[in-house]
N, C-alpha and C positions, 0 to 999 in steps of 0.2 A: 399544280400549275400546268400550262400547255406543253404538250410534247409534239414534236414534228411527226407528220405521217409521211408516207412515201412520196407525195406530191411535193411537200415542203422540201425534203431532202434533194430531189431532183432539181427543183427551182433554184435552191441556193448553190448547188454544185454547178449548174449552168451559168449562173451569175459570176462565180469565181473564175470559171474558165474564160468567160467573156473578158473580165478585168485583166486577167494574166495577159491575154492576147493584146488588148488595148494598150496596157503598160509597156510591154515588150516592144510593140510598134512605135510607141512614143520615144522610148529610150533608143531605139534604132534610128530615130530621125524620120520615120515614116508617117508620123502624126504631128501636126503643128500644135503649138501650145494651145491655141484658141479652139482646136478640134478636140484635144485631150481634156481640157478643163471641165466641160459638162460631164464627160464620161467618168472622171475621178470623183467629181462631187456626187454622182449617183451612188458611189460606193463610200461616201463619208469622208473622203480625203481632201483636206485643205492644205494650202501652203502657207505656213505660218512665218514669223519673223526669222527664225533660225533653222527650221526643218519642217517637214510635212507633219500634219496632225491627223490622226485617225479617230474618228468618232464611232464608237460601237453601239448598237441599239441594245437597250435593256427594256423590253416591253413592260409597260406600267411598273417598272422598277424591281421586278422579281428576278432572282437568280437562284440556281441550284448550286450547291457546294462545288460540284465538278466544274461548273462554268466559272466560278470565282477562281478556282485553281488555274484554269486555263488562262484567265486574265493575268494572274501572277506570272505564269509561264512566259506570256507574251511580254510583259513589263520586263522580265529579267533577260529575255532572249533577244528582243527586237528594240527595246527602248532603254532607258537609263535606270531601270529598277523601280519605277513608280508608275502610278496611274492617277487620273483625276476624275472624280465623279461630278456631274453637272447638275444644274437646276431642272433639267429635262429627264432626270433619273437615268441618264446615260452615262458612258464612261469614255474618256479620251486618253489617247497616247500621244505625247507631244514631240516624241524624238524618233519615229520610225524612219527608215530609209525608204524612198519611193519604190525602189526595186524589190523590197521586202514585203510590200503590201499584199501582193497576191498570196504569198505564203502565209501571211498573218490571217488573211480572209479564209484560206483553206483550213487552217487550224481552228479558227472560231466555228466553222461549219461542222467539225467533228463533235462539238458540244452544243449544236443547235443554236448558234448565234451568228449575226451578220451585221453589216453596217449599212443596209439598204434603207433609204429614205431618212438618214440621219443628216442629210443636206439637201440642197436644191428646192425648187418651187414645187414641193409635194406635200402631202399629209404627213407630218412627223410623228414621233412616238406619242401615243395617247397616254397621258399620265393620270395618276389618281393618288389617293391618300396612302401614305406608306403603312398605315395601320388597317388597310382594307382587309376585311375578312376576320379581324380579331377585335376591332374597336367596339366597345359597349354601346357607343351612341350612334351607330350606323343603322339605317333602316333595313339595309340589305347589302350583300357583298357587291361592290362595284366592278370587281376584276372580270367577271364573265363578260360584261358589256364592253370592257376595254378590249378583251380578246375578240369580240365580235367585230369591233371597229377595226382592230389591227388586220384581221383577216380580210375584211372588205376593202380596206383602203391600200393594202400592199399591191403594188403594180396594178392599181385600178387604171385602166387606159385612158379614161376621161379626165382623170385628175392628176396626171403625172407631170403636166406642164401648166401649173396654175399661175396666175399673175405673180404670186409671191408664196413663200412658205406658209404653211397652215398647221395650226396647233389646236388640239382638242384635249379637254380635261374633264373628268368626272368626279363628283363628290357624292357621298351617300350619307353625310351627317349634316346636321344644322350648322355645326362649327366647321365650316368649309376649310379643310387641310390641303386642298388641291388648287387654291387660287383660280377657281373656274371663271371668276368675273373678269379676268385679264387675259382670257384666251380668245382665239378667233371664234371657236364655239366652246361654251361652257355648258355642262349637263349636270343638273342637280337631280339625283335619284330620289323619287318619292314612292311611298306606299300608300295605296288607297285603302278605304275601310273594308273593301271586299277581298283585300289581300293581293290585288293586282299591282303591277309595277308601272310606273310612268316616269316621264322626265320633264322637268322645266328647262327650256332651252334658252340660253343666252347667246347672243351673237355680237360681234364687233368689239370685243375686248382686245387688249394688246398693249405692249410697252413700246420700246424704241423711241424714235424721234417724236412721235405724236402719241403719248400714252392716253389710253381710254379704258373706261370700265364698260363692259358689255351690257346690252339692253335685253330684256326679256322679250322674245318674240313668240313663244308659245308656252302655255302652262299645261302640264300634266299629259304630255304626249304619250300615248299608249306604247308600251315597249315594242310591241310587234312592228310598229312603224318607225322604229329608230332610224334604220338604214336608209329607208325611202325619204324620210325627212331631211336627214343629213345630206343626201344626194340632191335634194331640191335646193338646199342652201348653197351647195358648192357649184351647182348648175348656174344659179343666179350670179354667184361671185365670178364664175368663169366668163360669163356673158358681159357683166357691167363692171367688173373690177379693172382698174387702170393698168395698162401694160406700157404706157408711154413714159412712166416715171416710177422707178423702183421705190422711191421714198413715199410715193402715194398709192402703192400698189396693194397694200394690205386691206382685208375686208373691213377693217374698222374705218378706213377713209371712205369707202363705199357707203357704209351705214350712216356716217356723219354727213355725207353729201346728199344722200336720198331721203334720209330720216328713217327711223326704225318702223314707223307705220307703213311707209311705202315698201320698205324691205319685206315686212311681214306679208303684205299683199302679194308681192312678186313671188315669195317662197310658196305662199298658199297656192298660187295659180300654177307654178311649176309642179307642185306636189300633186295636183289634180291628175297629172299624167303618169305618176309613179305610184301613188297610193294603191295598196292591194296588188301591186305588181310582182314580179319575181323576186325582188329584194325584201319583200315582206317576210319578217321572221316568223317561222312556224314554231308550234310548241316543241317540236322534236329538235330544231335548230337551237332554241334557247336552252333546252335541257342538255343538249350536247355541250354547249359552252359552259353550262354550270357544272358539269361532271368533271371538268378540268380543275375545279377548285373546291374539292371536298376537304373537310377538316381532317388533320392528322388524327392518329389514334390516341386522343388525349386520355389521361387517366381521370377517372371520376373522383373529384375532390381529393387530389393527392396530398400526402402529409406535407406541410410546409416546413417541417424541420425546425431548425432554430432561427428561422428568418427574422422574427421580431425581436428576439434577443441579440441577434447579430447587429441589427440596426441600433439597438440601445447601447450596445458595447463599443461600436466603432463609428465615430463621427464622420470619417471619410467615406465609409460604405453608406452610411445613411443619407449623406448628401448625394451620393450617386443614385441612390433609389429614388430620392425626392426629384432630382432633376433629369434623370436619363431613363426613367421607366414610365409607363402608363398602364392603367388597368386593363385587364384582358377580359373577354366575354366569358372565359372558362375559369371557374374558381381554382385557385391553386397555381395559376400561371400568370406571367407578366410579360409585357412587350418591352424590350431593351433597345435603347438607341446608343450605338457606339459613336462617340464624338470624333470627327475628323478635323477638330478645331483646336488642337494644342498649340499653345503659343510657340512661334518659331517654325511651324509647318504651314505651307500654303494651305488655305481652306479647301477642303475637298480632296486633298492629296493623300495617297496611301501607298506604302512601299509594297514590293513584291512579297517580302516575308510576312507583312501584316495581312496581305490578301490571303496567302496560304494559311495563316493562323485563324483568320476569321472563318474560312471554309471549314477548318477542323472544328472550330467552335460550334458552327452551325450544325454540322453533323452530330455532334455529341450532345448539344443542349437545345436544338430548335428544329429538330426534324429535317435537318439537311437544306433548309431554305433561308434565304436572306432578302432583305428589301433595301433599295436605295431611295433615300428621301430627296425631295426637291431642295431640301436645306443642305445637301451634299453631306449627309451622314449615312450610316448603315444601321439597319434594324434587324435584330433577331426577334422574331414575333412570338415565339411560342416557348419561353423559358419557364421551367418549374421554379416557383419561389425557393424551393428547397436547394435548388442548384445555384441560386444567384450569387451568393457570397463567393463561392469557388470561381465562377465565371468573372466576377468583378476583379478577384485577385489576379487572374491571368490577364485580363485588360489592362489593369493597372501596371503590371510588369512590362507591358508592351506598348506603353504610351497611347492607349485606346480608351482610357477611362475618364477623360477630362469631364468633370460633372458641370457642364455648362449649357446643356440643351435648353434653347428658348431664351437664353440670356444674351447680353450684349456681345460677348466674345464668340458666340456661336453664329458668326456672320456668314451670310452668303456672299461670295466673291468670285468674280471671273479672274482668269489668269493674268489679264491686263497686258501692259506694254512690255512685260518681260518676255512674252511669247507672241501675242496677237498683232498682226499687221494692221488691224483696224483701230487698236487702242490708241487714245490720246495720252495716257499716263499710265504709270505703273500702279498696280493695286496690291500686289503681294507685300512689299516692304511697309506700306502704309498700314495694311491690315495687321501685320506683326507689331507695329509700334502702338496701335490702338489696344490690341490684346494685352500687350505688355503693361499698358497704363492701368488696365482693369483686372490684373491678376489676383488681387485681394478678393477671395471668394466671399467673405462676409460683406464686403461692400457690393460685389456684383450681385449677390442674392437680395441685398436690401433694395437695389434698383429694380428688381422684379423682372418680369418678362418684357423684353425689347427685341424687336426685329430690326436688325442692322443689315442693310443690303448695299453692295459696292460693286459698281461697273467701271470699267476702264474707258468706255465710250458710249455714244448714244445708242447703240445697238442694245443695251441694257440687258446683257447676258446675266448680269448680277441682280436684276430686278430692283434696281435702286428706287424707282418710282414708287413702289409699294411697301418700302421699308418704313418702320416707324421713324428710323433715321436712314436716309439714303445719302450716298456719296457717288459723285460722278467725276471721272477724270476728264479734264478738258485741256486743250492746248491754247496757250496764249503766246504767239510769236515764238514757238519752239520750246517754251517753258511749261512744265507741268503745273497745273492748277486743279483744284477740286471744288466742285459745286455741292453745297450741302442742302439737303431738303429734309423737311420734318413733317410728321403727321400721316404718312401713307399707311395703308392697311391692306392685307391680302385676303381676308376672310369674307364671310357673308355680307359684311359692312364695307367692302373694299372701296377704297378711294385713293387718288393720286396725291402724293406728297406735295408740299408747296416749297418752292425754292426760298432759301432764308435770306439770301443776299448775294453780294459779289463772290465769285470764286475765290477760294483761299489758296495761298501758296502752300507747298508741301510741308513745310516746317510748322505751319499753324493749324494743320488739320487735327492732330491728337489734342492739342490745347482747346480747340473749339468743341470737340466732343466732350471733353471734361466740363467745360463751361455750360454746355447744354444740360448735362447731368446735374450740375449744381443748381441751375435754375429749377428743374424738375424737383429735386429733393426739397428745396426751399419753399416751394409753392404747392406741392401735392396735398391732397387730403387722403386720410386713412384708407387703404385698400385700393387706391387708384393707381392704375398702370401708367406708364409714360405716355403712351399715345392717347389714353383718356384725359390725362392732365393737360397735354398739349392742346387737344381740341376745346377743352373748357377754358384754359388760360388765354388761348390765342397765340399767335406768332410774335407779337411785338416785344414781349419781355425777353424771349430767346434771342431775338435779333439784336435788341439793344445790348445784351450781355456779350454776344459773340463779337459784335463790331464796335464795342466801346473804345 
């Protein structure tokens, strides 16, 4: 993975010093709140319901073990002993003191981490598939391209005050695991017959108040033109994106208003001024980016030990293998997902002790690297099958082996009203009740793969619009209600879920989810997933059952 050079270290050190000075001046009363607000946001600091929140960047979800240990130290020293992983593959601390944030950023800098552009109207963290580089179905490793975009976008002077925040995602497999169609820009990496790399470029996706699926604006863009074409899109957005209304400021609104054909023409016209210019990627630049992502020193066809026999002898281990691992490109290895969705724990939360443990496990079993998924879980990407049983036992002892990846209880969930000022309703207690209702693993597995996404407000941090089942907290005269939607999808066939009916009171939500599952079980055909059954059956049967 990428390592900072001298320029990076100097840049981050200067930013930390600036933030320290700005924060001290604010605390001394020399900066007004309205003056300090944009400055703290540039360093990922929000003011939540009970305390400040600090969001730390994890570029394309990759961490070294030493960085994970630093997050554990920060959680232990400056917070309440835990951290929260987000759908943007970043990490949040919910309880730091404002006066401690300069010290936290300084500590992060010692392990080459920061909070730059985790907030504000800038280009945010570029995300990708958590199995990038090891997945058998990818056409090429997308991480070098994420790194190219990261370096280009960080402190880019032209795009530091965009009309609104801006998000980019890259996928390199047909089975899109990065949800590129619901990003401001989505990039599908393609390989041509001559071995060259290109990108299908989607523009105008996004969730929030006005959820939309992005449109294809250019097919098979040659890789060397990636940055110039992105720059053309952002210039068009900077010029024509609305700044008079923050609810209509995202690029998706501009695409909807002007039409994708018109947008494509404007981008092409702007690109004429940039194509083959200084930002064109040279072979040397692309090779340098790829050099940061070389494979670890895999063993050639390592002995798998008693792996298959251990699966046969231990039902719990076999369940874990089936649900929490995926095939690896290298024979004898496997990618392991550590679930942060144990019932009774807020989805995405992890304690300082668990952070330290996972760092140790990464060093011992996965070449010292970890991945954060946009499903708010952790991935050890390079585990020998011979080591998996021992690893599983350790995870099981430390409440990190819940075998539910991809199932209903592996829900995406924002912190909701327990923390966020913007939330209309709590999400954590509702998530816990739903998880408790579906703790029977045999029933959970019988239901099959289901994406359940939960947001506490219309900002859609929980991606509820693209959940097979989506839940949104809404306010009705000061009382918490929850709007249920069905049929959303996040992959290559992405679509926005459809609201089922009137919002439900808190006490009815878990019952409604159970009813939806019963309708699915009663009407599915063999081998059909929930979302497939929903789109075949239609909404009416589900609606009649829930609102009977």
